[in-house]
C-alpha positions as a printed Julia matrix, in Angstrom:
456×3 Matrix{Float64}:
 -0.04    0.01   0.0
  1.27    3.73  -0.89
  2.09    5.44   2.52
  1.64    8.53   0.74
 -1.76    7.85  -0.04
 -2.46    7.18   3.92
 -0.98   10.65   4.71
 -3.0    12.57   2.2
 -6.19   11.07   3.93
 -5.42   12.94   7.25
 -6.02   16.54   7.35
 -4.21   19.15   9.63
 -6.98   19.12  11.85
 -6.77   15.38  12.15
 -3.32   15.59  13.17
 -3.61   18.28  15.83
 -6.82   16.39  17.09
 -4.91   13.16  17.54
 -1.99   15.47  19.24
 -4.56   16.69  21.61
 -6.3    13.61  22.78
 -2.9    11.84  23.35
 -1.49   15.12  25.18
 -4.38   14.87  27.27
 -3.96   11.14  27.82
 -0.26   11.13  28.64
 -0.63   10.87  32.53
 -3.23    7.9   32.08
 -0.93    6.26  29.57
  1.95    6.04  32.09
 -0.31    4.86  34.79
 -1.44    2.22  32.44
  2.05    1.0   31.95
  2.94    1.32  35.52
 -0.23   -0.74  36.45
  0.64   -3.38  33.46
  4.3    -3.56  35.03
  3.01   -4.13  38.72
  0.58   -6.74  37.5
  3.52   -8.67  35.84
  5.61   -8.16  39.04
  3.0    -9.4   41.26
  2.04  -12.3   39.01
  5.55  -13.5   39.69
  5.34  -13.13  43.51
  3.28  -14.91  46.28
  1.45  -12.68  48.77
  3.57   -9.86  47.59
  6.69  -11.51  48.96
  9.69   -9.68  47.3
 12.45  -11.85  45.75
 13.81   -9.91  42.9
 12.34   -7.75  39.89
 10.7    -9.93  37.19
 11.05   -7.43  34.72
 14.72   -6.37  35.36
 14.33   -3.45  33.42
 13.3    -5.53  30.14
 10.23   -5.0   27.99
 10.0    -8.77  27.46
  9.58  -11.4   30.24
 10.37  -15.09  29.76
  7.62  -17.14  31.33
 10.73  -19.67  32.87
 12.03  -16.36  34.57
  8.77  -15.66  36.18
  7.81  -19.17  37.21
 11.41  -19.32  38.77
 10.73  -16.03  40.65
  7.53  -17.44  41.51
  8.72  -20.54  43.13
 11.39  -18.7   45.02
  8.71  -16.13  46.14
  6.64  -18.88  47.56
  9.45  -20.6   49.38
  9.93  -17.25  51.04
  6.36  -16.56  51.83
  6.25  -20.08  53.46
  9.55  -19.28  55.3
  8.37  -16.17  56.51
  4.79  -17.4   57.43
  6.32  -20.25  59.69
  8.76  -17.78  61.29
 11.61  -20.14  60.31
 14.15  -17.17  60.92
 13.09  -17.56  64.89
 13.96  -21.27  64.7
 16.63  -22.1   61.96
 20.24  -21.9   62.37
 22.44  -19.25  60.91
 23.93  -22.33  58.55
 20.37  -23.3   57.78
 19.36  -19.5   57.01
 22.42  -19.3   54.7
 21.43  -22.85  53.07
 17.86  -21.64  52.49
 19.02  -18.42  50.59
 21.45  -20.68  48.28
 18.24  -22.82  47.48
 15.98  -20.01  46.86
 18.42  -18.71  44.02
 17.4   -21.95  41.97
 14.18  -23.21  44.04
 12.71  -26.61  43.89
  8.87  -27.07  42.95
  6.76  -25.66  45.47
  4.48  -28.56  46.63
  2.63  -29.54  50.01
  4.98  -32.52  50.09
  8.25  -30.37  49.51
  7.15  -27.84  52.1
  6.58  -30.39  54.63
  9.83  -32.14  54.08
 11.57  -29.11  54.14
 10.02  -27.02  57.13
  7.91  -30.03  59.06
 10.97  -30.65  61.28
 11.19  -27.17  62.39
  7.86  -27.03  63.31
  7.52  -30.39  64.86
 10.41  -29.72  67.09
 11.59  -26.01  67.27
 13.4   -26.28  70.43
 15.94  -28.71  69.18
 16.67  -26.67  66.15
 17.09  -23.42  68.18
 19.69  -25.22  70.52
 21.45  -26.8   67.47
 21.85  -23.21  65.91
 23.29  -22.14  69.14
 25.69  -24.74  69.48
 26.78  -24.46  65.74
 27.54  -20.73  66.19
 29.42  -21.18  69.41
 31.35  -24.17  68.12
 33.0   -21.73  65.67
 34.2   -19.59  68.46
 36.21  -21.12  70.64
 37.49  -24.87  71.42
 35.76  -24.75  74.74
 32.53  -24.86  73.16
 33.35  -28.19  71.02
 34.01  -30.05  74.31
 31.12  -31.59  76.09
 33.15  -31.31  79.61
 33.42  -27.87  79.41
 29.63  -27.04  78.94
 27.95  -29.37  81.33
 25.78  -27.37  83.73
 27.75  -26.27  86.69
 31.37  -26.36  84.77
 32.79  -22.88  84.97
 35.11  -23.25  82.0
 33.38  -21.37  79.25
 35.24  -18.3   77.94
 33.78  -15.25  79.27
 34.81  -13.44  75.9
 35.23  -14.39  72.26
 37.43  -12.68  69.6
 35.85  -11.52  66.1
 37.89  -10.75  63.18
 37.23   -8.54  60.31
 35.02   -6.15  62.36
 36.13   -3.1   60.71
 34.44   -1.48  57.78
 37.67   -1.77  55.71
 38.09   -5.31  56.61
 34.87   -6.79  55.36
 31.62   -7.86  57.3
 32.8   -11.28  58.59
 33.07  -10.09  62.12
 29.55   -8.36  62.24
 27.85  -11.23  60.57
 29.46  -13.59  63.18
 28.28  -11.2   65.94
 24.62  -11.26  64.39
 24.82  -15.03  64.48
 25.78  -15.26  68.29
 22.99  -12.41  69.37
 20.44  -14.14  67.11
 21.27  -17.59  68.43
 20.86  -16.46  71.94
 17.9   -14.37  70.97
 16.06  -17.52  69.87
 16.87  -19.44  72.96
 15.96  -16.45  75.26
 12.49  -15.38  73.32
 14.06  -11.84  72.43
 13.55   -9.99  69.2
 16.44  -10.89  66.47
 19.05   -8.25  66.06
 18.02   -5.21  63.98
 19.98   -2.61  62.18
 19.45   -0.13  65.03
 21.48   -2.08  67.28
 24.34   -2.16  64.91
 23.88    1.73  64.56
 24.15    1.87  68.36
 27.45    0.01  68.47
 28.84    2.02  65.8
 28.03    5.42  67.7
 29.77    4.07  70.8
 32.79    3.03  68.82
 33.23    6.35  66.82
 32.98    7.84  70.56
 35.9     5.53  71.4
 33.79    3.52  73.9
 32.92   -0.01  74.05
 29.41   -0.76  72.62
 27.07   -2.25  75.43
 23.96   -3.91  74.49
 22.06   -3.74  77.78
 18.89   -1.82  76.95
 20.52    1.76  76.68
 20.07    4.16  73.95
 22.9     5.82  71.91
 22.35    9.41  70.85
 24.68   11.08  68.07
 24.31   14.58  66.76
 25.62   15.14  63.01
 27.33   18.34  61.75
 24.04   20.07  61.14
 22.82   19.81  64.69
 20.3    17.04  64.03
 20.38   14.17  66.5
 19.76   10.24  66.06
 18.83    8.01  68.82
 19.43    4.22  68.69
 18.13    1.98  71.08
 19.42   -1.5   72.14
 17.99   -4.81  73.94
 19.41   -6.22  77.04
 21.65   -9.05  75.48
 24.1    -8.96  78.04
 27.06   -8.15  75.83
 29.59   -5.79  75.29
 31.56   -5.31  72.28
 35.17   -3.76  72.29
 36.69   -2.65  68.96
 40.44   -2.54  68.34
 42.67   -0.92  65.72
 43.58   -4.31  64.21
 39.87   -4.6   62.96
 39.31   -7.21  65.69
 36.39   -7.03  68.28
 36.19   -8.67  71.71
 32.6    -9.59  72.72
 32.33   -9.94  76.67
 29.4   -12.0   78.0
 27.63  -10.71  81.18
 27.41  -13.47  83.87
 23.75  -14.06  83.14
 24.62  -14.52  79.55
 27.2   -16.78  80.24
 24.97  -18.82  82.31
 22.19  -18.88  79.43
 24.94  -20.31  77.08
 25.99  -22.63  79.47
 22.35  -24.08  79.98
 21.59  -24.24  76.13
 24.65  -26.06  75.41
 24.19  -28.55  78.18
 20.52  -29.22  77.16
 21.79  -29.75  73.55
 24.64  -31.92  74.28
 22.88  -33.73  77.27
 24.08  -33.52  80.81
 25.41  -37.2   81.18
 27.08  -38.3   78.03
 29.73  -41.2   77.66
 32.4   -38.88  76.59
 33.11  -37.32  80.29
 34.61  -39.5   83.08
 33.31  -38.63  86.42
 35.75  -36.81  88.68
 37.73  -39.22  90.8
 36.4   -42.26  88.9
 38.3   -45.32  89.9
 40.28  -46.56  87.07
 38.57  -49.58  85.09
 40.39  -52.72  83.9
 40.97  -52.33  80.18
 38.98  -55.21  78.93
 36.1   -54.25  80.95
 32.89  -54.51  78.79
 30.19  -53.22  81.18
 29.83  -49.64  80.16
 32.62  -49.93  77.52
 30.11  -51.19  74.9
 27.81  -48.15  74.59
 26.47  -48.45  70.97
 25.77  -45.48  68.52
 25.16  -46.58  65.3
 26.8   -44.28  62.67
 24.75  -42.14  60.29
 25.51  -42.11  56.7
 26.79  -38.66  56.43
 29.36  -39.4   59.15
 30.35  -42.81  57.48
 30.66  -41.02  54.01
 32.96  -38.47  55.87
 35.05  -41.11  57.65
 35.76  -43.0   54.48
 36.64  -40.13  52.38
 39.07  -38.97  55.3
 40.58  -42.52  55.41
 41.14  -42.78  51.37
 38.56  -45.36  51.11
 37.9   -44.69  47.19
 35.19  -46.01  45.34
 36.98  -48.62  43.06
 33.76  -48.64  40.73
 34.6   -44.88  39.57
 37.77  -46.51  37.85
 37.24  -47.2   34.01
 40.82  -48.65  33.67
 43.43  -50.14  35.91
 41.65  -49.86  39.37
 43.81  -50.28  42.41
 43.8   -53.44  44.33
 40.98  -53.63  47.03
 42.01  -52.55  50.5
 41.64  -55.06  53.3
 40.08  -53.13  55.98
 39.12  -53.96  59.7
 36.34  -52.43  61.47
 36.45  -53.03  65.51
 33.48  -53.01  67.35
 31.65  -53.02  63.86
 27.95  -53.11  65.27
 25.24  -54.29  62.89
 27.66  -53.48  59.98
 26.73  -50.11  58.59
 30.39  -49.08  58.04
 31.3   -52.47  56.56
 28.07  -52.08  54.18
 29.75  -48.62  52.87
 33.24  -49.95  52.47
 31.95  -53.15  50.92
 29.81  -50.95  48.43
 33.17  -49.24  47.37
 34.75  -52.6   46.21
 37.13  -53.31  49.43
 37.35  -56.3   51.47
 36.38  -55.71  55.22
 36.45  -57.74  58.39
 34.52  -56.89  61.61
 34.75  -57.72  65.2
 31.64  -57.13  67.79
 31.24  -58.41  71.27
 27.17  -57.9   70.96
 25.83  -61.16  69.7
 22.68  -59.76  68.29
 24.4   -56.88  66.52
 27.15  -59.5   65.09
 24.65  -61.83  63.93
 22.84  -58.56  62.06
 26.27  -57.96  60.2
 26.6   -61.56  59.25
 22.84  -61.76  58.06
 24.1   -59.24  55.53
 26.96  -61.24  54.33
 29.87  -59.73  56.15
 32.62  -61.69  57.98
 32.43  -60.87  61.69
 33.98  -62.46  64.71
 31.9   -62.41  67.54
 34.41  -61.17  70.48
 35.86  -58.39  72.81
 37.89  -56.52  70.24
 40.42  -55.58  73.15
 41.02  -59.3   73.92
 41.7   -60.03  70.15
 45.38  -60.94  69.43
 46.79  -58.11  66.95
 48.1   -59.37  63.63
 49.51  -56.45  61.43
 47.93  -57.65  58.2
 45.35  -54.72  57.36
 45.9   -51.68  54.91
 43.31  -49.48  56.82
 41.06  -49.76  60.11
 37.97  -47.47  60.13
 36.26  -47.59  63.45
 33.49  -45.8   65.81
 34.8   -47.14  69.19
 32.8   -46.91  72.52
 33.02  -43.23  73.68
 32.6   -44.03  77.52
 35.1   -42.06  79.58
 38.39  -42.9   77.95
 38.12  -46.11  76.75
 38.22  -45.04  73.34
 42.17  -44.98  73.8
 42.49  -48.28  74.39
 40.36  -49.51  71.42
 42.58  -46.95  69.16
 45.85  -48.11  70.29
 44.98  -51.65  70.17
 43.67  -51.17  66.65
 46.92  -49.59  65.29
 48.78  -52.98  66.13
 46.51  -54.63  63.41
 47.84  -52.27  60.71
 50.44  -53.18  58.26
 53.4   -50.59  58.24
 52.43  -47.71  56.26
 48.6   -48.18  57.0
 46.32  -45.93  58.28
 43.63  -45.5   60.87
 40.52  -43.35  61.04
 38.3   -43.34  64.18
 35.33  -41.48  64.97
 35.73  -39.92  68.3
 34.18  -37.75  71.03
 35.51  -34.09  70.52
 36.77  -34.23  74.18
 39.69  -36.7   72.96
 40.95  -33.7   70.72
 40.14  -30.68  72.79
 40.47  -32.08  76.46
 42.42  -35.23  76.62
 44.82  -34.89  73.91
 46.39  -38.54  74.43
 46.01  -39.76  70.69
 47.95  -37.99  68.21
 47.22  -37.46  64.55
 45.08  -35.43  62.21
 41.89  -34.13  63.82
 38.84  -32.94  61.78
 35.49  -31.75  63.45
 32.31  -33.19  62.54
 29.51  -30.9   62.29
 27.17  -30.29  65.24
 24.47  -32.98  65.81
 26.24  -35.31  63.5
 24.8   -38.27  65.59
 21.45  -36.72  66.49
 19.61  -39.36  64.53
 21.4   -42.16  66.5
 20.24  -40.56  69.54
 22.94  -38.3   70.86
 24.3   -34.78  70.15
 27.81  -35.65  71.46
 30.33  -33.54  69.85
 32.44  -35.61  67.5
 35.28  -35.5   65.24
 37.44  -37.8   63.07
 41.1   -38.85  63.99
 43.67  -39.95  61.15
 46.7   -41.95  62.35
 49.16  -43.21  59.85
 51.47  -46.19  61.2
 55.22  -45.45  60.27
 56.26  -47.59  57.38
 58.9   -50.48  58.25
């Protein structure tokens, strides 16, 4: 069609009329555009829960992008509705943030699996969050013997690095975790930005920042005053020129930390010998046989630490299977994982019922007290989860070392007191995550010890 013909059909009055109409409609057109953009944004969120802009400055929106944002918004809305931030540990919160970046489908089953445990037993998650936070602060918090109720060995202060504005936010993030872990335990509000502002005012004045309910006031160069309030947290923060901050705990705060950790770890656990306890015979089996089966994640970490590689992953020239011993093998869970990786494993177990269970799964198991078994140095590796009671694990580990060939290595799951308090066994230590044995019925803090036997 000839465009000139169309132009010729319009008169000057037509053009002016169209201009007048559209000029009068500019505000309405912009409003319609803004309403459309808002509708698109709301179509990509649940209950107005913001995650990120759907349009992102673009005129075209991909359906896949909107659906991803919608899923993330839905998960975040559920998170807020269930008040998970009051329950979840700092580590779980960070994990949730990473999950929302690429969220799974939002279904009732997925939501129940994700948030159900928090709602069914919120206190256990609050206590675990507190234990996780404090375990990263000082070795004393990794030892059950130091956090039992009535023990006065907890540190009255902790040191946080990188507090200053030029050294990153690590220290302040860590401090927020400390405050929020205790706030959840005490039923206090979580830390807001106002309290950080209050601390900053104190530090700029060259004073300690005290969170005890007081308010801090600062006047800017125009004479305008700003006031920042705190909640009584029972904490004092002193900042040093090297960028470190020392956090001091008031007596009542220290008591709350003590009670919370004692409640989480359990006041009576098999990793703490009673004061003045009479030494027991080395091969005693009465209390020396406390059994906590090994959760799968602990087994995987132990085998990775030991170098028990999965031979099925070798396409060409796989190494020879290792010969591995598991003393006190229980019902054979560790042996299952070793065999699945293609290695040969032999177990020893005192408890006849558990030994029978392991044999029922096809394992070669001797029913005997391991400490009474004559040592034969014929194994490439030992992987073990010995009884934790008192310090009996020392006898088990030392006896197990006698079963290794020269150059062989042992990895043992042990209570954290073995490393942080007793120190009788020397080797490479690796902490296990807080609550690693929770599904087995105990929150005893644990770790892995690797010892290599000298080559001949």
